[in-house]
PDB file with SEQRES, HELIX, SHEET and CRYST1 records, atoms N, CA, C and O in Angstrom:
SEQRES   1 A   52  UNK UNK UNK UNK UNK UNK UNK UNK UNK UNK UNK UNK UNK          
SEQRES   2 A   52  UNK UNK UNK UNK UNK UNK UNK UNK UNK UNK UNK UNK UNK          
SEQRES   3 A   52  UNK UNK UNK UNK UNK UNK UNK UNK UNK UNK UNK UNK UNK          
SEQRES   4 A   52  UNK UNK UNK UNK UNK UNK UNK UNK UNK UNK UNK UNK UNK          
HELIX    1 AA1 UNK A    6  UNK A   51  1                                  46    
CRYST1    1.000    1.000    1.000  90.00  90.00  90.00 P 1           1          
ATOM      1  N   UNK A   1     -47.547 -21.372  31.828  1.00  0.00           N  
ATOM      2  CA  UNK A   1     -46.427 -21.766  30.983  1.00  0.00           C  
ATOM      3  C   UNK A   1     -46.087 -20.603  30.046  1.00  0.00           C  
ATOM      4  O   UNK A   1     -46.982 -20.004  29.449  1.00  0.00           O  
ATOM      5  N   UNK A   2     -44.817 -20.291  29.919  1.00  0.00           N  
ATOM      6  CA  UNK A   2     -44.375 -19.192  29.071  1.00  0.00           C  
ATOM      7  C   UNK A   2     -44.357 -19.636  27.614  1.00  0.00           C  
ATOM      8  O   UNK A   2     -44.029 -20.777  27.289  1.00  0.00           O  
ATOM      9  N   UNK A   3     -44.717 -18.701  26.759  1.00  0.00           N  
ATOM     10  CA  UNK A   3     -44.696 -18.958  25.321  1.00  0.00           C  
ATOM     11  C   UNK A   3     -43.366 -18.472  24.773  1.00  0.00           C  
ATOM     12  O   UNK A   3     -42.985 -17.320  24.980  1.00  0.00           O  
ATOM     13  N   UNK A   4     -42.674 -19.337  24.087  1.00  0.00           N  
ATOM     14  CA  UNK A   4     -41.381 -18.986  23.504  1.00  0.00           C  
ATOM     15  C   UNK A   4     -41.591 -18.570  22.057  1.00  0.00           C  
ATOM     16  O   UNK A   4     -42.076 -19.354  21.241  1.00  0.00           O  
ATOM     17  N   UNK A   5     -41.225 -17.341  21.745  1.00  0.00           N  
ATOM     18  CA  UNK A   5     -41.320 -16.819  20.388  1.00  0.00           C  
ATOM     19  C   UNK A   5     -39.920 -16.850  19.782  1.00  0.00           C  
ATOM     20  O   UNK A   5     -39.075 -16.038  20.160  1.00  0.00           O  
ATOM     21  N   UNK A   6     -39.652 -17.769  18.846  1.00  0.00           N  
ATOM     22  CA  UNK A   6     -38.295 -17.897  18.299  1.00  0.00           C  
ATOM     23  C   UNK A   6     -37.788 -16.628  17.613  1.00  0.00           C  
ATOM     24  O   UNK A   6     -36.583 -16.379  17.601  1.00  0.00           O  
ATOM     25  N   UNK A   7     -38.680 -15.829  17.046  1.00  0.00           N  
ATOM     26  CA  UNK A   7     -38.248 -14.595  16.380  1.00  0.00           C  
ATOM     27  C   UNK A   7     -37.716 -13.620  17.410  1.00  0.00           C  
ATOM     28  O   UNK A   7     -36.608 -13.103  17.268  1.00  0.00           O  
ATOM     29  N   UNK A   8     -38.492 -13.369  18.438  1.00  0.00           N  
ATOM     30  CA  UNK A   8     -38.034 -12.452  19.472  1.00  0.00           C  
ATOM     31  C   UNK A   8     -36.890 -13.058  20.281  1.00  0.00           C  
ATOM     32  O   UNK A   8     -36.001 -12.343  20.744  1.00  0.00           O  
ATOM     33  N   UNK A   9     -36.917 -14.352  20.444  1.00  0.00           N  
ATOM     34  CA  UNK A   9     -35.831 -15.028  21.152  1.00  0.00           C  
ATOM     35  C   UNK A   9     -34.505 -14.823  20.458  1.00  0.00           C  
ATOM     36  O   UNK A   9     -33.490 -14.597  21.116  1.00  0.00           O  
ATOM     37  N   UNK A  10     -34.495 -14.897  19.133  1.00  0.00           N  
ATOM     38  CA  UNK A  10     -33.240 -14.705  18.402  1.00  0.00           C  
ATOM     39  C   UNK A  10     -32.797 -13.245  18.472  1.00  0.00           C  
ATOM     40  O   UNK A  10     -31.599 -12.967  18.521  1.00  0.00           O  
ATOM     41  N   UNK A  11     -33.756 -12.304  18.477  1.00  0.00           N  
ATOM     42  CA  UNK A  11     -33.412 -10.889  18.639  1.00  0.00           C  
ATOM     43  C   UNK A  11     -32.762 -10.651  19.995  1.00  0.00           C  
ATOM     44  O   UNK A  11     -31.764  -9.940  20.108  1.00  0.00           O  
ATOM     45  N   UNK A  12     -33.336 -11.248  21.001  1.00  0.00           N  
ATOM     46  CA  UNK A  12     -32.806 -11.091  22.358  1.00  0.00           C  
ATOM     47  C   UNK A  12     -31.401 -11.683  22.439  1.00  0.00           C  
ATOM     48  O   UNK A  12     -30.501 -11.086  23.028  1.00  0.00           O  
ATOM     49  N   UNK A  13     -31.223 -12.853  21.847  1.00  0.00           N  
ATOM     50  CA  UNK A  13     -29.893 -13.475  21.850  1.00  0.00           C  
ATOM     51  C   UNK A  13     -28.880 -12.612  21.128  1.00  0.00           C  
ATOM     52  O   UNK A  13     -27.734 -12.512  21.566  1.00  0.00           O  
ATOM     53  N   UNK A  14     -29.279 -11.983  20.027  1.00  0.00           N  
ATOM     54  CA  UNK A  14     -28.369 -11.088  19.300  1.00  0.00           C  
ATOM     55  C   UNK A  14     -28.000  -9.887  20.167  1.00  0.00           C  
ATOM     56  O   UNK A  14     -26.841  -9.473  20.199  1.00  0.00           O  
ATOM     57  N   UNK A  15     -28.978  -9.333  20.863  1.00  0.00           N  
ATOM     58  CA  UNK A  15     -28.712  -8.183  21.734  1.00  0.00           C  
ATOM     59  C   UNK A  15     -27.810  -8.581  22.895  1.00  0.00           C  
ATOM     60  O   UNK A  15     -26.926  -7.819  23.288  1.00  0.00           O  
ATOM     61  N   UNK A  16     -28.030  -9.767  23.442  1.00  0.00           N  
ATOM     62  CA  UNK A  16     -27.181 -10.256  24.526  1.00  0.00           C  
ATOM     63  C   UNK A  16     -25.748 -10.436  24.026  1.00  0.00           C  
ATOM     64  O   UNK A  16     -24.797 -10.034  24.697  1.00  0.00           O  
ATOM     65  N   UNK A  17     -25.598 -11.035  22.862  1.00  0.00           N  
ATOM     66  CA  UNK A  17     -24.263 -11.261  22.301  1.00  0.00           C  
ATOM     67  C   UNK A  17     -23.551  -9.943  22.022  1.00  0.00           C  
ATOM     68  O   UNK A  17     -22.356  -9.808  22.286  1.00  0.00           O  
ATOM     69  N   UNK A  18     -24.291  -8.969  21.484  1.00  0.00           N  
ATOM     70  CA  UNK A  18     -23.692  -7.666  21.201  1.00  0.00           C  
ATOM     71  C   UNK A  18     -23.248  -6.995  22.491  1.00  0.00           C  
ATOM     72  O   UNK A  18     -22.163  -6.418  22.553  1.00  0.00           O  
ATOM     73  N   UNK A  19     -24.080  -7.068  23.513  1.00  0.00           N  
ATOM     74  CA  UNK A  19     -23.724  -6.442  24.796  1.00  0.00           C  
ATOM     75  C   UNK A  19     -22.522  -7.131  25.414  1.00  0.00           C  
ATOM     76  O   UNK A  19     -21.642  -6.470  25.966  1.00  0.00           O  
ATOM     77  N   UNK A  20     -22.476  -8.457  25.327  1.00  0.00           N  
ATOM     78  CA  UNK A  20     -21.319  -9.184  25.858  1.00  0.00           C  
ATOM     79  C   UNK A  20     -20.048  -8.766  25.136  1.00  0.00           C  
ATOM     80  O   UNK A  20     -19.000  -8.623  25.766  1.00  0.00           O  
ATOM     81  N   UNK A  21     -20.120  -8.568  23.831  1.00  0.00           N  
ATOM     82  CA  UNK A  21     -18.953  -8.124  23.056  1.00  0.00           C  
ATOM     83  C   UNK A  21     -18.521  -6.728  23.511  1.00  0.00           C  
ATOM     84  O   UNK A  21     -17.328  -6.461  23.654  1.00  0.00           O  
ATOM     85  N   UNK A  22     -19.499  -5.836  23.739  1.00  0.00           N  
ATOM     86  CA  UNK A  22     -19.172  -4.499  24.241  1.00  0.00           C  
ATOM     87  C   UNK A  22     -18.470  -4.581  25.586  1.00  0.00           C  
ATOM     88  O   UNK A  22     -17.471  -3.900  25.815  1.00  0.00           O  
ATOM     89  N   UNK A  23     -18.995  -5.412  26.470  1.00  0.00           N  
ATOM     90  CA  UNK A  23     -18.409  -5.550  27.800  1.00  0.00           C  
ATOM     91  C   UNK A  23     -17.027  -6.187  27.743  1.00  0.00           C  
ATOM     92  O   UNK A  23     -16.144  -5.820  28.519  1.00  0.00           O  
ATOM     93  N   UNK A  24     -16.832  -7.131  26.837  1.00  0.00           N  
ATOM     94  CA  UNK A  24     -15.509  -7.738  26.671  1.00  0.00           C  
ATOM     95  C   UNK A  24     -14.491  -6.682  26.243  1.00  0.00           C  
ATOM     96  O   UNK A  24     -13.364  -6.658  26.739  1.00  0.00           O  
ATOM     97  N   UNK A  25     -14.899  -5.809  25.315  1.00  0.00           N  
ATOM     98  CA  UNK A  25     -14.008  -4.746  24.855  1.00  0.00           C  
ATOM     99  C   UNK A  25     -13.707  -3.760  25.982  1.00  0.00           C  
ATOM    100  O   UNK A  25     -12.564  -3.340  26.164  1.00  0.00           O  
ATOM    101  N   UNK A  26     -14.739  -3.398  26.733  1.00  0.00           N  
ATOM    102  CA  UNK A  26     -14.552  -2.486  27.853  1.00  0.00           C  
ATOM    103  C   UNK A  26     -13.630  -3.098  28.904  1.00  0.00           C  
ATOM    104  O   UNK A  26     -12.770  -2.411  29.455  1.00  0.00           O  
ATOM    105  N   UNK A  27     -13.809  -4.383  29.178  1.00  0.00           N  
ATOM    106  CA  UNK A  27     -12.943  -5.063  30.145  1.00  0.00           C  
ATOM    107  C   UNK A  27     -11.487  -5.007  29.704  1.00  0.00           C  
ATOM    108  O   UNK A  27     -10.593  -4.774  30.517  1.00  0.00           O  
ATOM    109  N   UNK A  28     -11.255  -5.221  28.418  1.00  0.00           N  
ATOM    110  CA  UNK A  28      -9.893  -5.189  27.881  1.00  0.00           C  
ATOM    111  C   UNK A  28      -9.282  -3.788  28.035  1.00  0.00           C  
ATOM    112  O   UNK A  28      -8.122  -3.646  28.424  1.00  0.00           O  
ATOM    113  N   UNK A  29     -10.081  -2.756  27.724  1.00  0.00           N  
ATOM    114  CA  UNK A  29      -9.599  -1.384  27.864  1.00  0.00           C  
ATOM    115  C   UNK A  29      -9.288  -1.051  29.320  1.00  0.00           C  
ATOM    116  O   UNK A  29      -8.266  -0.433  29.617  1.00  0.00           O  
ATOM    117  N   UNK A  30     -10.168  -1.460  30.219  1.00  0.00           N  
ATOM    118  CA  UNK A  30      -9.961  -1.160  31.635  1.00  0.00           C  
ATOM    119  C   UNK A  30      -8.757  -1.909  32.203  1.00  0.00           C  
ATOM    120  O   UNK A  30      -8.018  -1.371  33.028  1.00  0.00           O  
ATOM    121  N   UNK A  31      -8.562  -3.146  31.760  1.00  0.00           N  
ATOM    122  CA  UNK A  31      -7.407  -3.909  32.210  1.00  0.00           C  
ATOM    123  C   UNK A  31      -6.112  -3.233  31.759  1.00  0.00           C  
ATOM    124  O   UNK A  31      -5.136  -3.186  32.507  1.00  0.00           O  
ATOM    125  N   UNK A  32      -6.112  -2.714  30.544  1.00  0.00           N  
ATOM    126  CA  UNK A  32      -4.934  -2.010  30.024  1.00  0.00           C  
ATOM    127  C   UNK A  32      -4.684  -0.739  30.834  1.00  0.00           C  
ATOM    128  O   UNK A  32      -3.547  -0.448  31.207  1.00  0.00           O  
ATOM    129  N   UNK A  33      -5.749   0.013  31.103  1.00  0.00           N  
ATOM    130  CA  UNK A  33      -5.610   1.233  31.898  1.00  0.00           C  
ATOM    131  C   UNK A  33      -5.100   0.911  33.296  1.00  0.00           C  
ATOM    132  O   UNK A  33      -4.239   1.616  33.822  1.00  0.00           O  
ATOM    133  N   UNK A  34      -5.623  -0.141  33.893  1.00  0.00           N  
ATOM    134  CA  UNK A  34      -5.193  -0.520  35.234  1.00  0.00           C  
ATOM    135  C   UNK A  34      -3.713  -0.880  35.246  1.00  0.00           C  
ATOM    136  O   UNK A  34      -2.986  -0.498  36.163  1.00  0.00           O  
ATOM    137  N   UNK A  35      -3.273  -1.604  34.244  1.00  0.00           N  
ATOM    138  CA  UNK A  35      -1.854  -1.963  34.155  1.00  0.00           C  
ATOM    139  C   UNK A  35      -0.989  -0.707  34.034  1.00  0.00           C  
ATOM    140  O   UNK A  35       0.070  -0.613  34.654  1.00  0.00           O  
ATOM    141  N   UNK A  36      -1.451   0.259  33.226  1.00  0.00           N  
ATOM    142  CA  UNK A  36      -0.697   1.503  33.070  1.00  0.00           C  
ATOM    143  C   UNK A  36      -0.643   2.288  34.378  1.00  0.00           C  
ATOM    144  O   UNK A  36       0.393   2.857  34.719  1.00  0.00           O  
ATOM    145  N   UNK A  37      -1.741   2.321  35.099  1.00  0.00           N  
ATOM    146  CA  UNK A  37      -1.791   3.020  36.386  1.00  0.00           C  
ATOM    147  C   UNK A  37      -0.830   2.374  37.376  1.00  0.00           C  
ATOM    148  O   UNK A  37      -0.115   3.069  38.098  1.00  0.00           O  
ATOM    149  N   UNK A  38      -0.815   1.055  37.409  1.00  0.00           N  
ATOM    150  CA  UNK A  38       0.074   0.353  38.338  1.00  0.00           C  
ATOM    151  C   UNK A  38       1.534   0.631  38.022  1.00  0.00           C  
ATOM    152  O   UNK A  38       2.345   0.823  38.928  1.00  0.00           O  
ATOM    153  N   UNK A  39       1.871   0.653  36.736  1.00  0.00           N  
ATOM    154  CA  UNK A  39       3.250   0.943  36.331  1.00  0.00           C  
ATOM    155  C   UNK A  39       3.632   2.345  36.785  1.00  0.00           C  
ATOM    156  O   UNK A  39       4.697   2.544  37.368  1.00  0.00           O  
ATOM    157  N   UNK A  40       2.759   3.323  36.518  1.00  0.00           N  
ATOM    158  CA  UNK A  40       3.070   4.698  36.906  1.00  0.00           C  
ATOM    159  C   UNK A  40       3.172   4.842  38.421  1.00  0.00           C  
ATOM    160  O   UNK A  40       4.053   5.542  38.920  1.00  0.00           O  
ATOM    161  N   UNK A  41       2.287   4.191  39.145  1.00  0.00           N  
ATOM    162  CA  UNK A  41       2.335   4.242  40.603  1.00  0.00           C  
ATOM    163  C   UNK A  41       3.643   3.665  41.121  1.00  0.00           C  
ATOM    164  O   UNK A  41       4.249   4.216  42.040  1.00  0.00           O  
ATOM    165  N   UNK A  42       4.079   2.554  40.532  1.00  0.00           N  
ATOM    166  CA  UNK A  42       5.351   1.951  40.937  1.00  0.00           C  
ATOM    167  C   UNK A  42       6.523   2.880  40.635  1.00  0.00           C  
ATOM    168  O   UNK A  42       7.456   2.992  41.430  1.00  0.00           O  
ATOM    169  N   UNK A  43       6.469   3.545  39.480  1.00  0.00           N  
ATOM    170  CA  UNK A  43       7.529   4.490  39.123  1.00  0.00           C  
ATOM    171  C   UNK A  43       7.584   5.651  40.116  1.00  0.00           C  
ATOM    172  O   UNK A  43       8.664   6.102  40.499  1.00  0.00           O  
ATOM    173  N   UNK A  44       6.412   6.127  40.525  1.00  0.00           N  
ATOM    174  CA  UNK A  44       6.367   7.223  41.496  1.00  0.00           C  
ATOM    175  C   UNK A  44       6.902   6.781  42.858  1.00  0.00           C  
ATOM    176  O   UNK A  44       7.554   7.562  43.551  1.00  0.00           O  
ATOM    177  N   UNK A  45       6.635   5.558  43.236  1.00  0.00           N  
ATOM    178  CA  UNK A  45       7.150   5.036  44.502  1.00  0.00           C  
ATOM    179  C   UNK A  45       8.670   4.996  44.470  1.00  0.00           C  
ATOM    180  O   UNK A  45       9.322   5.325  45.461  1.00  0.00           O  
ATOM    181  N   UNK A  46       9.237   4.594  43.338  1.00  0.00           N  
ATOM    182  CA  UNK A  46      10.698   4.567  43.178  1.00  0.00           C  
ATOM    183  C   UNK A  46      11.236   5.993  43.277  1.00  0.00           C  
ATOM    184  O   UNK A  46      12.229   6.228  43.967  1.00  0.00           O  
ATOM    185  N   UNK A  47      10.604   6.935  42.608  1.00  0.00           N  
ATOM    186  CA  UNK A  47      11.055   8.329  42.640  1.00  0.00           C  
ATOM    187  C   UNK A  47      11.014   8.865  44.064  1.00  0.00           C  
ATOM    188  O   UNK A  47      11.920   9.588  44.479  1.00  0.00           O  
ATOM    189  N   UNK A  48       9.983   8.522  44.811  1.00  0.00           N  
ATOM    190  CA  UNK A  48       9.894   8.970  46.212  1.00  0.00           C  
ATOM    191  C   UNK A  48      11.071   8.445  47.032  1.00  0.00           C  
ATOM    192  O   UNK A  48      11.692   9.176  47.803  1.00  0.00           O  
ATOM    193  N   UNK A  49      11.362   7.139  46.840  1.00  0.00           N  
ATOM    194  CA  UNK A  49      12.461   6.537  47.596  1.00  0.00           C  
ATOM    195  C   UNK A  49      13.787   7.199  47.246  1.00  0.00           C  
ATOM    196  O   UNK A  49      14.620   7.421  48.124  1.00  0.00           O  
ATOM    197  N   UNK A  50      13.990   7.517  45.967  1.00  0.00           N  
ATOM    198  CA  UNK A  50      15.229   8.170  45.543  1.00  0.00           C  
ATOM    199  C   UNK A  50      15.358   9.528  46.205  1.00  0.00           C  
ATOM    200  O   UNK A  50      16.440   9.896  46.661  1.00  0.00           O  
ATOM    201  N   UNK A  51      14.272  10.272  46.262  1.00  0.00           N  
ATOM    202  CA  UNK A  51      14.323  11.618  46.831  1.00  0.00           C  
ATOM    203  C   UNK A  51      14.446  11.611  48.354  1.00  0.00           C  
ATOM    204  O   UNK A  51      14.904  12.590  48.944  1.00  0.00           O  
ATOM    205  N   UNK A  52      14.047  10.532  48.980  1.00  0.00           N  
ATOM    206  CA  UNK A  52      14.167  10.450  50.444  1.00  0.00           C  
ATOM    207  C   UNK A  52      15.577  10.077  50.758  1.00  0.00           C  
ATOM    208  O   UNK A  52      15.935   9.944  51.928  1.00  0.00           O  
TER     209      UNK A  52                                                      
END                                                                             
């Protein structure tokens, strides 16, 4: 049977919460970058069609 240490358990929970917050922020940044890339790619596709 595992021994649960509430002190270390709360530290672990804090670290998990902090990491989740970091990942949430990173996800938001990456989603924004992806949207910008898609917009630019679409603009380039239009430019290609115009030049053809």
